[in-house]
Backbone bond lengths (Angstrom), bond angles and torsions (degrees), N, CA, C in turn:
res aa  C-N    CA-C-N  psi(-1)  N-CA   C-N-CA  omega(-1)  CA-C   N-CA-C  phi
1 M - - - 1.448 - - 1.524 109.81 -
2 G 1.337 115.24 138.92 1.445 120.07 177.48 1.516 111.28 -87.73
3 L 1.324 117.01 138.21 1.465 121.83 -178.55 1.528 112.35 -105.79
4 D 1.330 117.53 -5.67 1.459 119.69 178.91 1.531 109.84 -63.84
5 D 1.318 116.38 142.79 1.467 125.97 -177.47 1.521 112.64 76.50
6 A 1.349 118.08 -2.80 1.478 122.11 174.68 1.518 112.13 51.41
7 I 1.328 116.42 50.08 1.466 121.48 178.15 1.524 111.04 -104.29
8 S 1.339 117.02 -37.04 1.473 119.82 -179.08 1.521 109.90 -61.88
9 Q 1.322 116.75 131.26 1.461 120.79 -176.77 1.530 110.52 -75.86
10 P 1.326 117.11 134.07 1.477 120.02 178.43 1.525 112.25 -55.89
11 G 1.325 117.09 -36.64 1.460 119.86 179.40 1.510 112.56 -62.55
12 A 1.340 117.22 -31.15 1.463 120.42 177.47 1.527 110.52 -67.03
13 L 1.342 116.29 -40.66 1.460 119.72 177.26 1.525 110.78 -62.10
14 E 1.337 115.40 -45.70 1.467 119.85 -178.99 1.527 110.94 -63.67
15 Y 1.339 116.40 -38.75 1.462 120.09 -179.30 1.529 110.46 -64.55
16 I 1.327 117.14 -45.07 1.460 120.35 -179.41 1.530 110.60 -59.87
17 K 1.336 116.65 -38.19 1.470 119.67 -179.96 1.523 112.13 -63.89
18 T 1.338 117.66 -24.58 1.461 120.00 -178.31 1.528 112.75 -84.58
19 L 1.332 118.79 -12.62 1.460 121.07 -176.30 1.525 110.45 -71.06
20 P 1.325 117.82 131.66 1.466 120.70 -179.52 1.530 111.15 -57.81
21 G 1.326 116.18 132.33 1.456 120.39 176.33 1.511 115.33 78.42
22 S 1.323 117.62 5.57 1.462 119.70 -175.79 1.526 111.38 -91.65
23 T 1.325 115.24 153.39 1.461 122.52 170.06 1.522 107.32 -129.40
24 L 1.297 117.01 124.51 1.464 121.79 179.84 1.519 109.92 -104.59
25 K 1.334 115.77 122.58 1.455 120.92 172.60 1.522 108.04 -116.62
26 I 1.322 116.02 144.30 1.449 121.53 -179.20 1.522 109.13 -120.46
27 A 1.317 115.20 151.52 1.453 120.46 179.63 1.519 108.92 -135.95
28 A 1.321 116.78 129.82 1.456 123.17 176.43 1.527 107.51 -138.91
29 L 1.326 116.26 112.95 1.459 120.65 -174.23 1.519 112.82 -113.96
30 S 1.340 117.96 1.86 1.459 120.53 -173.37 1.535 112.05 -59.93
31 S 1.330 117.07 -30.62 1.469 119.68 -179.38 1.527 111.91 -67.14
32 T 1.333 117.02 -17.39 1.467 121.66 178.96 1.523 111.44 -99.15
33 G 1.335 116.63 6.61 1.457 120.00 -179.23 1.508 113.71 82.76
34 R 1.336 116.40 12.36 1.469 120.94 179.42 1.521 109.24 -123.20
35 R 1.323 115.88 177.68 1.464 121.47 179.17 1.529 108.80 -135.91
36 F 1.325 117.14 134.17 1.471 120.98 174.41 1.531 107.13 -83.73
37 H 1.336 116.76 114.61 1.461 119.04 -168.44 1.524 115.20 -137.47
38 P 1.333 121.61 8.36 1.469 119.91 -176.95 1.529 112.31 -76.15
39 K 1.326 115.14 154.19 1.466 122.34 172.03 1.526 106.76 -129.51
40 L 1.307 115.47 103.24 1.454 120.85 -178.00 1.518 108.57 -135.39
41 Y 1.332 115.32 127.79 1.467 121.75 -179.51 1.527 108.17 -121.22
42 R 1.320 115.49 124.16 1.466 120.15 -177.52 1.518 110.53 -121.38
43 L 1.312 115.92 132.81 1.466 122.49 174.73 1.523 107.63 -130.89
44 W 1.333 115.59 141.60 1.452 119.17 179.00 1.521 109.92 -147.34
45 S 1.317 114.83 163.18 1.459 121.28 -176.27 1.525 110.80 -90.78
46 S 1.324 115.29 135.53 1.461 119.57 175.86 1.524 111.48 -85.46
47 Q 1.345 117.12 -5.65 1.458 121.58 -177.16 1.522 112.84 -112.17
48 D 1.333 116.53 -25.68 1.462 120.22 -178.90 1.522 108.10 -129.86
49 S 1.330 116.77 108.78 1.464 121.38 -173.31 1.521 113.44 -68.41
50 S 1.335 117.41 -8.84 1.466 119.55 -178.94 1.525 112.22 -97.36
51 K 1.324 116.73 2.28 1.460 119.83 -177.41 1.525 110.90 -109.04
52 G 1.306 114.89 133.24 1.455 119.84 177.79 1.514 110.50 -178.40
53 V 1.310 116.70 158.40 1.461 122.34 176.63 1.523 109.03 -139.13
54 I 1.322 115.12 152.44 1.454 122.48 173.00 1.529 107.55 -132.41
55 V 1.325 115.65 137.23 1.457 121.83 172.90 1.520 107.39 -114.34
56 I 1.324 116.28 124.76 1.460 121.94 178.33 1.525 107.44 -123.54
57 G 1.334 116.85 126.91 1.456 118.26 -178.84 1.507 112.62 -170.94
58 S 1.321 115.62 -162.64 1.461 120.76 -175.40 1.521 113.17 -97.11
59 G 1.337 117.69 -12.18 1.459 120.61 -171.42 1.519 114.03 -81.05
60 N 1.335 116.46 127.02 1.463 120.83 170.63 1.521 110.01 -67.53
61 M 1.342 116.29 163.55 1.460 120.50 177.52 1.530 109.51 -82.86
62 T 1.324 114.57 68.83 1.457 122.85 175.73 1.523 107.25 -135.87
63 R 1.315 115.84 166.67 1.464 118.74 178.03 1.528 110.33 -60.57
64 N 1.334 116.69 -43.53 1.456 119.32 178.91 1.525 110.90 -64.96
65 G 1.340 116.55 -43.48 1.457 120.02 -176.93 1.513 113.77 -65.63
66 L 1.327 117.07 -33.04 1.466 120.88 -175.94 1.517 113.36 -98.60
67 I 1.340 117.54 -16.04 1.470 119.22 -174.14 1.527 112.93 -129.46
68 N 1.330 117.97 -50.33 1.461 120.41 -166.02 1.528 115.19 -91.51
69 N 1.324 118.27 -36.92 1.463 120.86 -172.50 1.528 112.70 -72.77
70 G 1.330 114.73 169.23 1.453 120.07 167.74 1.514 108.14 -85.04
71 E 1.330 117.81 106.19 1.457 122.71 -175.97 1.527 109.42 -132.01
72 A 1.314 116.77 170.73 1.465 122.10 174.49 1.518 108.81 -137.94
73 A 1.325 116.44 144.49 1.464 120.21 -179.33 1.523 109.55 -154.87
74 I 1.323 115.56 159.77 1.456 121.44 175.41 1.522 108.84 -126.30
75 L 1.314 116.67 139.19 1.464 123.19 179.55 1.524 108.25 -106.69
76 L 1.326 116.72 119.87 1.460 122.29 178.75 1.525 109.23 -107.52
77 V 1.330 116.43 118.15 1.457 122.29 -177.95 1.523 109.16 -103.63
78 A 1.310 116.50 124.53 1.466 120.90 -179.48 1.527 110.50 -68.54
79 E 1.325 115.18 141.10 1.466 120.62 177.17 1.525 112.06 -117.47
80 S 1.355 115.81 1.81 1.461 119.26 -178.18 1.517 109.30 -162.37
81 N 1.324 115.98 169.93 1.463 120.48 174.73 1.523 111.17 -60.74
82 A 1.338 116.30 -34.64 1.465 120.35 -179.67 1.528 110.31 -64.67
83 D 1.320 116.61 -39.57 1.473 120.25 177.67 1.520 110.60 -62.64
84 V 1.329 115.84 -44.47 1.465 119.69 179.07 1.527 109.83 -60.96
85 G 1.330 116.59 -38.41 1.457 120.06 177.68 1.519 112.33 -62.83
86 E 1.331 116.86 -39.18 1.463 120.55 177.33 1.525 110.73 -66.48
87 H 1.346 116.45 -38.44 1.460 120.35 175.44 1.532 109.92 -58.77
88 A 1.325 115.93 -46.91 1.468 120.98 -178.13 1.525 111.13 -62.22
89 T 1.337 116.51 -39.98 1.462 120.03 179.43 1.517 111.18 -63.51
90 S 1.341 115.98 -43.15 1.471 119.94 179.01 1.526 110.68 -61.52
91 W 1.328 115.40 -42.82 1.464 119.73 179.05 1.532 111.00 -64.77
92 D 1.324 116.54 -46.58 1.463 120.46 -176.36 1.524 112.26 -61.42
93 E 1.337 116.78 -33.98 1.467 119.64 179.62 1.529 110.69 -63.88
94 L 1.327 116.73 -40.36 1.463 120.06 178.11 1.529 111.12 -74.63
95 W 1.326 115.82 -40.62 1.474 121.11 -178.08 1.523 111.36 -60.51
96 A 1.327 116.20 -31.28 1.465 120.67 -178.30 1.527 112.15 -70.43
97 I 1.332 117.16 -19.11 1.463 119.87 -177.62 1.530 111.36 -72.28
98 G 1.320 117.07 -34.47 1.454 120.52 -173.43 1.514 113.72 -84.63
99 K 1.334 114.83 177.23 1.463 122.67 174.96 1.522 108.17 -129.56
100 V 1.322 116.50 150.50 1.459 120.31 178.25 1.531 109.18 -64.91
101 A 1.316 116.28 128.03 1.465 121.72 -174.32 1.522 111.19 -75.87
102 T 1.331 116.05 128.82 1.468 121.41 173.81 1.526 109.21 -99.08
103 D 1.317 116.17 167.54 1.467 119.92 177.28 1.535 110.56 -60.93
104 K 1.336 116.91 -36.59 1.462 119.89 178.68 1.524 111.19 -66.16
105 D 1.347 116.43 -39.48 1.462 120.03 177.38 1.526 110.53 -57.21
106 I 1.317 115.74 -44.85 1.467 119.91 -177.86 1.519 110.56 -69.41
107 A 1.329 117.31 -38.41 1.462 120.48 178.57 1.533 110.85 -64.10
108 D 1.333 116.45 -42.52 1.464 120.34 177.97 1.527 110.81 -63.88
109 Y 1.331 115.54 -41.42 1.461 119.45 -179.93 1.525 110.91 -67.45
110 R 1.330 116.39 -35.64 1.468 119.74 179.87 1.537 110.60 -57.62
111 A 1.333 116.39 -40.82 1.465 120.02 179.53 1.530 110.71 -63.46
112 K 1.340 117.05 -41.18 1.464 120.56 178.55 1.532 110.72 -67.69
113 Y 1.322 116.11 -40.01 1.465 120.57 179.91 1.528 110.56 -61.96
114 K 1.336 115.92 -41.66 1.458 120.09 -179.80 1.519 111.26 -63.29
115 E 1.329 116.18 -42.56 1.469 119.94 178.98 1.522 111.17 -67.26
116 A 1.332 116.45 -40.13 1.470 120.51 -178.36 1.524 111.87 -69.08
117 K 1.324 116.97 -20.27 1.462 120.00 -179.50 1.526 110.85 -59.25
118 K 1.335 116.99 -35.76 1.460 120.80 178.62 1.525 110.62 -64.89
119 L 1.333 116.20 -39.52 1.452 120.45 179.59 1.519 111.15 -69.83
120 R 1.332 117.10 -37.87 1.462 119.74 178.08 1.523 110.82 -63.32
121 K 1.333 117.06 -36.81 1.454 120.20 177.69 1.527 111.29 -63.91
122 T 1.339 116.46 -36.71 1.462 120.11 177.31 1.528 110.50 -60.99
123 L 1.335 117.04 -41.98 1.459 121.27 177.98 1.526 111.13 -64.53
124 V 1.321 115.81 -38.41 1.467 119.84 177.51 1.526 109.94 -63.85
125 D 1.321 116.41 -44.94 1.461 120.78 -179.14 1.526 111.38 -63.01
126 L 1.344 117.26 -30.40 1.457 121.08 177.94 1.524 112.33 -77.70
127 G 1.330 116.24 -12.10 1.455 120.53 179.01 1.509 114.73 81.93
128 V 1.334 117.68 18.19 1.464 120.60 -179.15 1.533 112.05 -108.00
129 S 1.320 117.12 2.36 1.463 121.08 179.45 1.521 108.71 -149.08
130 P 1.336 117.82 140.79 1.463 119.30 176.97 1.516 110.65 -71.94
131 P 1.326 117.91 155.01 1.470 120.24 -179.79 1.512 111.78 -70.18
132 D 1.339 116.15 157.23 1.457 120.30 172.73 1.521 109.01 -59.74
133 P 1.336 118.22 146.86 1.468 119.82 177.20 1.522 110.66 -55.72
134 P 1.325 118.28 140.21 1.467 120.22 -178.58 1.517 111.08 -71.80
135 S 1.313 116.55 146.41 1.456 121.32 174.38 1.526 108.38 -105.12
136 P 1.338 118.24 142.89 1.459 120.17 -179.08 1.518 111.42 -68.85
137 K 1.306 115.99 144.34 1.447 122.35 176.81 1.527 109.15 -101.25
138 P 1.335 117.51 159.14 1.456 119.15 176.06 1.521 110.69 -53.11
139 G 1.317 115.37 133.88 1.458 120.75 -177.16 1.511 112.36 99.41
140 Q 1.348 117.30 -11.02 1.448 121.12 178.30 1.520 109.83 -107.24
141 D 1.341 115.38 157.27 1.448 120.29 176.80 1.526 109.54 -66.44
142 L 1.332 117.20 138.58 1.458 121.47 -179.66 1.517 111.28 -62.01
143 G 1.331 117.07 -37.64 1.456 120.38 -179.96 1.522 111.97 79.90
144 K 1.320 115.64 178.68 1.457 121.58 -175.64 1.526 113.26 -87.24
145 N 1.331 117.02 -17.33 1.463 120.11 -173.68 1.515 110.82 -130.76
146 P 1.332 118.35 70.29 1.462 120.05 -179.22 1.523 111.63 -65.81
147 V 1.319 115.37 148.82 1.456 121.70 178.41 1.519 107.98 -118.40
148 W 1.341 116.58 110.76 1.457 120.93 -177.56 1.511 109.77 -122.65
149 E 1.321 115.54 143.40 1.451 120.31 176.93 1.524 111.22 -104.26
150 V 1.313 117.40 7.67 1.453 123.06 173.69 1.522 106.47 -146.90
151 H 1.316 117.83 147.85 1.464 121.36 179.15 1.519 108.99 -106.53
152 P 1.348 117.93 143.12 1.472 119.90 -177.42 1.521 114.66 -51.86
153 K 1.345 118.13 -33.74 1.458 119.63 -176.30 1.526 111.59 -62.93
154 S 1.325 117.06 -32.79 1.462 120.13 -177.67 1.518 111.71 -103.07
155 A 1.331 118.08 7.18 1.464 120.94 -177.70 1.520 111.25 -71.57
156 N 1.325 115.56 156.12 1.457 121.31 174.82 1.524 111.00 -84.58
157 G 1.324 116.44 -29.96 1.456 119.64 -179.63 1.511 111.96 -155.81
158 V 1.342 115.93 155.74 1.456 122.41 173.36 1.522 108.17 -133.05
159 W 1.327 116.29 156.03 1.464 121.25 179.29 1.522 109.12 -150.53
160 I 1.326 115.78 159.40 1.459 120.11 179.47 1.525 109.62 -159.49
161 D 1.327 115.95 144.42 1.461 120.71 171.13 1.525 108.32 -63.40
162 I 1.314 116.65 141.94 1.461 120.22 -179.64 1.521 111.26 -77.13
163 G 1.322 117.62 -41.31 1.463 120.53 177.58 1.504 111.83 63.02
164 S 1.320 115.54 -134.49 1.465 120.60 -179.20 1.519 109.43 -92.00
165 A 1.336 116.02 70.77 1.466 121.27 -179.75 1.519 110.47 -61.17
166 M 1.330 116.17 151.73 1.467 120.91 -177.37 1.532 110.89 -91.98
167 G 1.305 116.16 -172.79 1.458 121.47 173.56 1.513 114.16 57.97
168 K 1.336 116.91 47.19 1.469 122.39 178.81 1.532 111.11 57.01
169 G 1.315 115.29 36.84 1.451 119.91 174.25 1.503 114.90 85.19
170 R 1.333 119.22 10.13 1.462 120.85 -178.16 1.523 112.62 -114.60
171 E 1.303 118.03 7.88 1.456 120.38 176.11 1.528 109.51 -123.55
172 V 1.316 114.62 146.86 1.462 120.89 177.29 1.520 108.38 -128.91
173 E 1.322 116.17 133.18 1.456 120.88 176.98 1.524 109.69 -91.78
174 L 1.339 114.94 135.75 1.454 121.63 179.91 1.524 109.36 -116.99
175 P 1.330 118.51 132.05 1.467 120.20 177.34 1.515 110.98 -67.40
176 R 1.325 115.90 155.44 1.465 121.50 -176.19 1.529 112.39 -59.00
177 V 1.340 116.69 -29.90 1.463 119.36 -176.15 1.528 111.80 -62.58
178 L 1.338 118.00 -25.97 1.459 121.50 -179.39 1.525 113.03 -86.54
179 M 1.326 117.95 -16.81 1.455 120.18 -169.41 1.535 115.14 -67.99
180 P 1.353 120.47 -28.63 1.472 117.85 176.14 1.523 113.12 -57.74
181 Y 1.333 117.86 -24.09 1.461 120.83 176.09 1.527 110.64 -57.78
182 F 1.330 116.46 -34.36 1.464 122.42 -178.70 1.531 111.59 -96.04
183 G 1.343 116.95 10.18 1.458 120.61 -179.44 1.508 113.01 75.72
184 I 1.319 117.39 26.71 1.465 122.20 -178.36 1.525 108.93 -117.29
185 Q 1.341 116.05 122.77 1.459 122.09 -179.80 1.523 109.41 -113.99
186 D 1.341 116.28 172.95 1.454 119.96 170.92 1.525 108.52 -58.98
187 G 1.310 116.80 131.97 1.459 121.21 -178.83 1.511 114.23 93.70
188 T 1.352 118.18 -8.88 1.463 120.31 175.68 1.524 109.34 -65.98
189 P 1.331 118.78 130.34 1.466 120.37 -178.31 1.529 112.26 -65.19
190 S 1.301 115.63 149.75 1.467 123.40 178.14 1.521 109.18 -109.74
191 P 1.355 117.96 143.62 1.464 129.54 1.57 1.528 112.33 -84.09
192 Q 1.333 115.56 168.65 1.452 123.32 176.23 1.525 108.56 -129.91
193 S 1.317 116.93 127.90 1.465 121.61 179.38 1.527 110.07 -102.81
194 R 1.325 115.76 142.05 1.456 122.35 177.57 1.527 109.46 -137.57
195 Q 1.332 116.33 152.32 1.460 121.97 177.90 1.531 109.71 -91.53
196 F 1.330 116.44 133.12 1.461 121.53 -178.32 1.523 110.37 -126.95
197 L 1.316 115.08 148.53 1.455 122.47 176.78 1.524 108.70 -95.61
198 L 1.328 117.31 122.59 1.454 122.24 -178.33 1.526 110.48 -91.20
199 S 1.322 115.41 163.59 1.470 119.75 -176.63 1.520 112.78 -67.03
200 N 1.346 117.46 -17.55 1.467 120.04 176.62 1.523 112.65 -88.73
201 G 1.335 117.09 8.16 1.459 121.66 177.45 1.516 114.09 89.00
202 K 1.324 118.18 -6.67 1.458 121.09 -179.39 1.529 110.38 -85.62
203 T 1.328 114.66 156.38 1.462 121.23 176.65 1.518 109.07 -107.49
204 K 1.336 116.59 137.33 1.457 119.80 -177.22 1.521 109.86 -141.05
205 S 1.333 115.01 142.95 1.460 121.48 175.87 1.528 109.25 -88.54
206 L 1.325 116.40 127.87 1.458 122.51 176.44 1.526 108.47 -127.07
207 S 1.324 115.63 153.14 1.461 120.12 -173.74 1.528 112.12 -112.15
208 F 1.333 114.62 143.67 1.455 122.68 170.13 1.527 107.62 -101.05
209 I 1.332 116.56 134.96 1.456 121.84 179.16 1.529 108.58 -125.61
210 L 1.332 117.05 131.92 1.459 122.03 -178.06 1.524 110.72 -84.10
211 R 1.328 115.92 129.05 1.461 121.44 172.11 1.518 108.45 -86.89
212 E 1.313 117.39 119.60 1.454 121.36 -176.35 1.526 112.16 -69.07
213 D 1.343 117.31 -29.66 1.459 119.35 -174.14 1.522 112.98 -70.64
214 N 1.330 117.80 -36.94 1.461 119.45 -179.31 1.529 113.48 -122.41
215 Q 1.333 117.53 3.83 1.470 122.98 177.56 1.527 112.65 58.21
216 M 1.334 116.79 31.72 1.454 121.54 173.88 1.523 108.59 -107.70
217 W 1.320 115.80 152.12 1.454 121.87 -177.48 1.522 109.95 -99.67
218 R 1.334 116.34 140.35 1.463 122.27 176.91 1.522 110.19 -111.27
219 I 1.316 115.31 140.89 1.455 120.66 170.07 1.514 107.32 -119.26
220 S 1.321 116.33 132.95 1.461 121.88 -177.48 1.515 109.78 -105.89
221 F 1.341 116.54 129.63 1.455 122.39 179.39 1.531 109.18 -98.70
222 S 1.307 116.25 119.53 1.464 120.00 176.81 1.524 109.45 -75.56
223 K 1.320 116.06 169.14 1.460 121.20 -174.52 1.524 113.10 -65.38
224 D 1.344 117.44 -20.25 1.465 119.30 -179.51 1.526 112.79 -88.14
225 V 1.350 117.37 10.72 1.468 121.06 173.48 1.522 107.82 -91.60
226 P 1.341 118.67 108.49 1.465 121.12 -177.04 1.528 111.65 -56.81
227 G 1.338 115.11 135.40 1.454 120.66 178.48 1.503 114.63 91.70
228 S 1.336 117.12 -7.34 1.466 119.51 -177.02 1.522 113.06 -89.03
229 D 1.346 117.55 -3.20 1.465 120.00 176.22 1.530 109.82 -76.98
230 N 1.307 115.03 144.15 1.465 121.99 173.92 1.527 112.62 55.98
231 L 1.333 115.82 41.18 1.465 118.58 174.60 1.523 110.82 -68.71
232 R 1.332 116.05 -24.24 1.468 121.13 175.61 1.527 108.90 -132.94
233 E 1.296 115.55 131.30 1.452 119.96 178.49 1.530 110.35 -79.74
234 V 1.332 115.50 153.35 1.458 122.06 176.09 1.514 108.25 -107.41
235 V 1.307 116.37 120.68 1.467 122.12 178.65 1.522 107.91 -125.99
236 G 1.347 115.36 121.30 1.463 119.29 -179.04 1.501 113.38 61.71
237 G 1.339 115.08 31.81 1.458 119.72 179.16 1.515 114.38 80.04
238 K 1.346 118.05 4.78 1.455 121.53 -178.59 1.528 110.74 -119.80
239 L 1.322 115.13 139.22 1.458 120.04 176.77 1.524 110.24 -71.34
240 Q 1.315 116.79 132.80 1.449 122.15 178.99 1.531 110.15 -95.80
241 R 1.314 115.55 164.76 1.461 120.63 176.20 1.524 109.13 -63.11
242 S 1.327 116.69 135.98 1.448 121.06 -177.19 1.525 111.30 -69.89
243 T 1.310 115.81 145.17 1.464 122.07 174.08 1.531 110.42 -102.91
244 K 1.337 116.20 16.25 1.461 122.20 -176.85 1.529 110.81 -109.16
245 A 1.320 114.76 163.17 1.456 122.79 171.65 1.520 107.80 -133.51
246 V 1.338 116.24 157.86 1.456 121.32 -179.66 1.523 108.79 -123.76
247 S 1.318 115.92 142.75 1.467 120.37 176.89 1.523 109.38 -122.48
248 F 1.330 114.77 152.40 1.460 123.30 173.94 1.527 106.13 -127.84
249 I 1.324 117.64 113.16 1.459 121.30 -173.68 1.527 109.85 -129.86
250 R 1.329 116.33 131.49 1.461 121.27 -179.65 1.522 110.46 -70.10
251 K 1.335 114.63 133.71 1.458 121.28 178.53 1.519 109.05 -123.50
252 T 1.328 116.17 148.15 1.451 120.06 172.81 1.531 107.54 -94.96
253 P 1.319 120.07 154.67 1.460 125.87 0.65 1.524 112.35 -81.84
254 A 1.321 114.91 171.35 1.469 123.77 175.52 1.521 112.66 64.85
255 A 1.339 117.55 13.36 1.462 121.83 174.83 1.530 111.94 52.13
256 K 1.326 116.68 40.42 1.462 119.78 177.34 1.523 110.12 -68.41
257 I 1.338 116.11 149.19 1.459 121.56 179.79 1.523 108.67 -97.36
258 A 1.325 115.94 117.25 1.461 121.65 -179.30 1.516 110.42 -92.03
259 I 1.324 116.40 138.20 1.460 123.07 177.67 1.524 109.04 -102.61
260 S 1.326 115.67 134.46 1.465 119.71 173.41 1.518 109.86 -146.59
261 F 1.324 115.82 158.06 1.461 122.61 -179.14 1.526 109.03 -123.56
262 D 1.325 115.68 150.81 1.463 120.05 175.73 1.517 108.75 -153.86
263 D 1.335 116.05 158.67 1.458 120.80 174.60 1.526 109.28 -66.69
264 V 1.327 116.23 142.24 1.464 119.63 172.38 1.526 108.09 -60.89
265 G 1.323 116.85 121.04 1.454 121.33 -175.37 1.510 113.54 93.72
266 G 1.353 117.50 -3.87 1.461 121.84 179.34 1.513 111.83 -71.03
267 Q 1.334 116.07 177.98 1.463 121.22 -175.11 1.523 112.26 -63.07
268 D 1.349 117.01 -49.43 1.466 119.54 178.43 1.524 110.68 -64.79
269 Y 1.326 116.74 -40.29 1.464 121.81 -179.76 1.526 110.48 -57.77
270 Q 1.314 116.27 -43.49 1.458 120.18 179.71 1.525 111.07 -63.63
271 K 1.340 116.76 -35.30 1.464 119.94 177.45 1.524 110.60 -66.10
272 W 1.347 116.99 -44.31 1.459 120.41 178.31 1.527 109.92 -60.60
273 Q 1.319 115.22 -45.67 1.454 121.17 -177.81 1.526 111.45 -61.75
274 E 1.326 116.13 -45.15 1.464 120.66 -178.92 1.527 110.83 -64.62
275 A 1.335 116.53 -42.44 1.466 119.90 179.81 1.522 110.91 -62.16
276 S 1.328 116.95 -39.36 1.460 120.91 179.41 1.524 111.27 -68.93
277 E 1.320 116.58 -41.48 1.457 119.61 179.04 1.528 110.96 -63.91
278 N 1.329 116.74 -37.55 1.462 120.10 178.70 1.526 111.50 -65.22
279 A 1.328 116.56 -26.52 1.467 121.29 179.16 1.527 111.68 -96.50
280 N 1.354 117.10 7.89 1.465 120.28 -174.59 1.530 110.44 49.83
281 A 1.307 116.73 44.72 1.469 121.06 -173.80 1.515 110.61 -133.99
282 S 1.322 116.58 51.74 1.456 120.93 176.23 1.509 108.95 -128.54
283 G 1.305 115.99 155.12 1.454 119.48 -178.75 1.514 111.26 -163.06
284 R 1.317 115.09 -168.65 1.461 122.06 -178.82 1.520 108.19 -141.40
285 T 1.328 115.97 139.84 1.461 119.65 -174.90 1.524 112.03 -64.45
286 R 1.320 116.98 -33.40 1.462 121.71 177.92 1.521 109.27 -163.14
287 A 1.330 115.21 162.18 1.455 119.38 177.19 1.525 110.07 -74.12
288 G 1.327 116.53 159.11 1.453 120.38 175.86 1.512 113.06 92.30
289 P 1.324 116.11 175.27 1.468 120.94 -175.02 1.525 114.25 -66.20
290 S 1.301 119.00 -19.86 1.470 120.71 -179.42 1.520 112.48 -82.93
291 G 1.345 117.34 -9.99 1.453 120.60 179.79 1.524 112.42 -70.85
292 R 1.325 115.67 159.60 1.463 121.76 -179.67 1.519 109.68 -126.33
293 N 1.316 116.24 136.56 1.457 121.00 176.82 1.526 110.22 -75.67
294 Y 1.315 116.64 147.37 1.463 121.06 174.08 1.518 108.82 -151.91
295 G 1.311 115.85 169.00 1.456 120.36 177.45 1.506 111.44 -170.73
296 F 1.334 115.47 170.78 1.463 121.42 174.93 1.511 107.88 -146.55
297 F 1.313 116.95 159.68 1.459 120.55 -174.30 1.520 110.06 -156.61
C-alpha cells in the first residue's frame, strides 16, 4: 500500500496485517520528491503454472476505485508459463520498492493521516475533491462498507450495549468484528478463555463461546464480577432489554483487560462513544430498535 498523500486509512493497514497468510508492505516516496502511485493486481494458480492474470489501471483498491469512479484498466491473461513469468517479474519490481510494515510504522503514519485529514477537508470544501466516505454513528446501521480508522486488533478498548443479553442477564453477545481485540478470528476454536481485571482489583478468567447459529461470541459474567448484577430488570416475570453497556479496556501493567459497566448514556458511556466517533470506529449490530451500538478506540 502506498502512503503518499496520506489517503490510505490506517485501519485498512491494520486489517490487512490481521489476515491469515498476508504480508503487508508499505511504500512512501514523497521524501525523495516522488510518489508511489501504481495500481497492479496479480492473481495466479497454485495448481497450473501457466495460468495467471494481471490487472493494471488507475483504480485504487477501494469501492470507489473499483466500482464507482471513472477509471481505466487493462486485464492481461497469461497464455503460457512465460507470460506468468513476466507477470511475476512486473510484480516483483514493484514489491521490491516497499518495506514490511511494523506496528510503529503504522502508528507514525496514523499521526500523519490525522493531520492530513484537515487538509483533505479543505480540498473538499473547495469542491476539487470528493469527501471521505461517511462512517456510521451509534444508532445507525453499520452497513456493508464500514469505514474505520482503527482496527479492533490494535484498539485500546471496545464497548457494546448489552441489549437483550442471554443466560438470565449474565451473558453478552459480541459481533465478530470486535473479536480480534481479544485475539479471536474467524475459525478460532471455541471456547476461548481470557484473563480480565475486575473493578475490585481481582483477576478472573472468563470464557468466550461461539454460537453456531449466528456466528457471534458470548461471554458469561459470573456473580463475582462486580457490576454484573441486575443487568436486565424483570418486569411481570419477564426479562427486559438492558439499559447497560459493557466496556473492555486495556490497562497497564501487563496490558490486562479491565471490565466495567455503565448506563447507556452515562458519563463513562459518553466517553467511550466519543472516543470511538473520533476514531471513526463506531457502529450498530443491526438496523432497528433491536440493534445495539458498539465501538472501539
